[in-house]
C-alpha positions as a Markdown table, in Angstrom:
| # | Residue | x | y | z |
|---|---|---|---|---|
| 1 | Met | -76.8 | -86.7 | -35.5 |
| 2 | Leu | -77.8 | -83.0 | -35.7 |
| 3 | Leu | -78.4 | -81.7 | -39.2 |
| 4 | Ala | -77.6 | -78.0 | -39.0 |
| 5 | Ala | -76.4 | -77.2 | -42.6 |
| 6 | Gly | -79.5 | -75.9 | -44.3 |
| 7 | Thr | -80.2 | -72.3 | -45.4 |
| 8 | Ala | -83.5 | -72.0 | -43.4 |
| 9 | Ser | -85.0 | -70.7 | -46.7 |
| 10 | Arg | -88.5 | -71.0 | -45.3 |
| 11 | Met | -87.6 | -68.2 | -42.8 |
| 12 | Gly | -87.6 | -65.7 | -45.7 |
| 13 | Asp | -85.0 | -63.6 | -47.4 |
| 14 | Gly | -84.0 | -61.7 | -44.2 |
| 15 | His | -81.1 | -62.6 | -42.0 |
| 16 | Ala | -83.1 | -64.8 | -39.6 |
| 17 | His | -82.1 | -68.4 | -39.3 |
| 18 | Lys | -84.3 | -70.8 | -37.3 |
| 19 | Leu | -81.4 | -72.6 | -35.7 |
| 20 | Leu | -80.0 | -69.4 | -34.4 |
| 21 | Ala | -83.3 | -68.1 | -33.1 |
| 22 | Glu | -83.2 | -67.8 | -29.3 |
| 23 | Phe | -85.7 | -69.4 | -27.0 |
| 24 | Asp | -85.4 | -68.5 | -23.3 |
| 25 | Gly | -82.0 | -66.9 | -24.2 |
| 26 | Met | -80.6 | -70.1 | -25.9 |
| 27 | Pro | -80.2 | -70.6 | -29.7 |
| 28 | Leu | -82.4 | -73.4 | -30.9 |
| 29 | Val | -79.5 | -75.4 | -32.3 |
| 30 | Arg | -77.8 | -75.4 | -28.9 |
| 31 | Arg | -81.1 | -76.5 | -27.2 |
| 32 | Leu | -81.4 | -79.4 | -29.8 |
| 33 | Ala | -77.8 | -80.4 | -29.3 |
| 34 | Ala | -78.3 | -80.5 | -25.5 |
| 35 | Val | -81.3 | -82.7 | -25.8 |
| 36 | Ala | -79.4 | -85.1 | -28.2 |
| 37 | Leu | -76.5 | -85.3 | -25.8 |
| 38 | Ser | -78.8 | -86.0 | -22.9 |
| 39 | Val | -80.6 | -89.0 | -24.6 |
| 40 | Ser | -77.9 | -90.5 | -26.7 |
| 41 | Ala | -75.1 | -92.9 | -25.5 |
| 42 | Ala | -73.5 | -92.5 | -28.9 |
| 43 | Pro | -71.3 | -89.5 | -29.8 |
| 44 | Val | -73.3 | -86.7 | -31.3 |
| 45 | Val | -72.2 | -85.2 | -34.7 |
| 46 | Ala | -73.5 | -81.8 | -35.8 |
| 47 | Val | -73.2 | -81.2 | -39.5 |
| 48 | Thr | -73.0 | -77.6 | -40.4 |
| 49 | Gly | -73.0 | -75.7 | -43.7 |
| 50 | His | -74.8 | -72.4 | -44.2 |
| 51 | Arg | -73.7 | -70.0 | -41.4 |
| 52 | His | -71.2 | -72.5 | -40.2 |
| 53 | Arg | -69.3 | -70.1 | -38.0 |
| 54 | Glu | -72.4 | -68.8 | -36.2 |
| 55 | Ile | -73.8 | -72.3 | -35.6 |
| 56 | Thr | -70.4 | -73.7 | -34.5 |
| 57 | Ser | -70.2 | -70.8 | -32.1 |
| 58 | Ala | -73.6 | -71.5 | -30.7 |
| 59 | Leu | -72.5 | -75.1 | -30.0 |
| 60 | Cys | -69.2 | -74.1 | -28.4 |
| 61 | Gly | -68.5 | -76.0 | -25.1 |
| 62 | Leu | -70.8 | -79.0 | -25.8 |
| 63 | Asp | -69.4 | -82.5 | -26.0 |
| 64 | Leu | -70.0 | -83.1 | -29.7 |
| 65 | Thr | -68.2 | -83.1 | -33.0 |
| 66 | Val | -68.9 | -80.4 | -35.6 |
| 67 | Val | -68.2 | -81.2 | -39.2 |
| 68 | Tyr | -68.7 | -78.9 | -42.2 |
| 69 | Asn | -70.6 | -79.9 | -45.3 |
| 70 | Pro | -69.2 | -77.8 | -48.2 |
| 71 | Asp | -72.1 | -79.1 | -50.4 |
| 72 | Phe | -74.9 | -78.1 | -48.1 |
| 73 | Glu | -76.8 | -76.3 | -50.9 |
| 74 | Thr | -77.3 | -79.7 | -52.7 |
| 75 | Gly | -79.6 | -80.9 | -49.9 |
| 76 | Met | -79.9 | -83.0 | -46.9 |
| 77 | Ala | -78.4 | -86.1 | -48.5 |
| 78 | Ser | -75.0 | -84.4 | -48.7 |
| 79 | Ser | -75.2 | -83.8 | -44.9 |
| 80 | Leu | -76.0 | -87.4 | -44.3 |
| 81 | Arg | -73.0 | -88.4 | -46.4 |
| 82 | Val | -70.7 | -86.1 | -44.4 |
| 83 | Glu | -72.0 | -87.5 | -41.1 |
| 84 | Ser | -71.5 | -91.1 | -42.3 |
| 85 | Ala | -68.0 | -90.3 | -43.5 |
| 86 | Glu | -67.2 | -88.8 | -40.1 |
| 87 | Lys | -68.4 | -91.9 | -38.3 |
| 88 | Ala | -66.5 | -94.2 | -40.7 |
| 89 | Arg | -63.4 | -92.2 | -39.9 |
| 90 | Trp | -64.0 | -92.9 | -36.2 |
| 91 | Thr | -64.5 | -96.6 | -36.8 |
| 92 | Ala | -61.3 | -96.8 | -38.9 |
| 93 | Lys | -59.4 | -95.0 | -36.2 |
| 94 | Met | -60.7 | -97.3 | -33.4 |
| 95 | Ala | -59.9 | -100.4 | -35.4 |
| 96 | Ser | -56.4 | -99.2 | -36.3 |
| 97 | Pro | -53.6 | -101.6 | -35.0 |
| 98 | Ala | -51.9 | -98.6 | -33.5 |
| 99 | Thr | -54.8 | -98.3 | -31.1 |
| 100 | Phe | -53.8 | -101.5 | -29.4 |
| 101 | Ile | -50.1 | -100.8 | -28.9 |
């Protein structure tokens, strides 16, 4: 799981966002996602919220699922609920009788 929904408020009131900051020409969020993909056998879910479009764009082309948390301003727990709901949806889909036809 990659939590990428926060407002990066500790970065100040400017337009900077820590997950979009580039290191060696790559946004931090993409670098984190690449590491998660390289070490995890499970599917990776990235939960976005604040600056959803920009973060989703930075993750474009990676083998992961991006889900949007509309309640990102309420805190990290809402992102955990969104990620959990996404995984539950996968489980339900995998267990569906139609899967075995």
